[in-house]
Structures are given as structure tokens and as C-alpha cells.
C-alpha positions in Angstrom: 0.0 0.0 0.0 2.9 2.3 0.5 3.5 2.4 -3.3 -0.1 3.3 -4.2 0.3 7.1 -3.8 3.4 7.1 -5.9 1.6 5.2 -8.6 -1.3 7.7 -8.5 1.2 10.6 -8.9 2.9 8.9 -11.8 -0.5 8.3 -13.4 -1.5 12.0 -12.8 1.8 13.1 -14.4 1.1 10.8 -17.4 -2.4 12.2 -17.8 -1.1 15.8 -17.6 1.6 14.9 -20.2 -1.0 13.4 -22.5 -3.3 16.4 -22.2 -0.4 18.8 -22.9 0.5 16.7 -25.9 -3.1 16.8 -27.2 -3.2 20.6 -26.7 0.1 21.0 -28.6 -1.2 18.8 -31.4 -4.3 20.9 -31.7 -2.3 24.2 -31.6 0.0 22.8 -34.3 -3.0 21.7 -36.5 -4.6 25.2 -36.1 -1.4 26.9 -37.1 -1.0 24.5 -40.1 -4.6 25.3 -41.3 -3.9 29.0 -41.0 -0.7 28.7 -43.0 -2.4 26.5 -45.6 -5.2 29.2 -46.0 -2.6 31.9 -46.3 -0.7 29.9 -49.0 -4.0 29.4 -50.9 -4.6 33.2 -50.7 -1.2 33.9 -52.1 -1.6 31.4 -54.9 -5.0 33.1 -55.8 -3.4 36.5 -55.7 -0.5 35.3 -57.9 -3.0 33.9 -60.4 -5.0 37.2 -60.5 -2.0 39.5 -60.7 -1.8 39.5 -64.6 -5.5 40.3 -64.7 -5.0 43.3 -62.4 -2.4 44.6 -64.7 -4.7 44.2 -67.7 -7.5 46.0 -65.9 -5.2 48.9 -64.9 -4.0 49.1 -68.5 -7.5 49.2 -69.9 -8.5 51.9 -67.4 -5.4 54.0 -68.2 -6.0 53.7 -71.9 -9.6 54.7 -71.5 -8.5 57.8 -69.5 -6.0 58.7 -72.1 -8.6 58.4 -74.9 -11.1 60.5 -72.9 -8.5 63.1 -72.2 -7.5 63.3 -75.8 -11.1 63.6 -76.9 -11.6 66.4 -74.4 -8.5 68.3 -75.7 -9.6 67.8 -79.3 -13.1 69.1 -78.5 -11.7 72.1 -76.7 -9.2 73.2 -79.4 -11.0 72.0 -82.5 -14.7 72.9 -82.1 
């Protein structure tokens, strides 16, 4: 019977160690999910980057054409 309290302490330590291990695993999994989502966002942004350049170019061209038309209308009635 003298060894029983020691056994209970060892078991309590093991349970605490297991609970810490589970918590660390959950934390690691959450961080991994966050990093995966961030990587997916970066991939999406990289795929859309050429289209952003095209859209900006179209807008700039439209602005230049509109500006040219305004100048022509102003000086050549």
C-alpha cells in the first residue's frame, strides 16, 4: 500500500503529459490550417496579378482616350 500514492502521482503526471501533448497537437494543427489558408490566398493573388495589370492598363487607356477627346473638342470645335 505504500507504493499506491506514488503510482497515482505517476498516473497523474502521465495524464497531464498526454493532455499537454493533445493541446500542442491541436495548436500545431490550427497553425497548419492557418498557413495553408494563407498559401492558398497567395496562390490566388498570384494567379489574379496579370488580370489586375490588364484591368489597370485598360483603365489607363480609357483615361488617355477620354483626355485626348476632351482636348480635341476644346481646341477644335
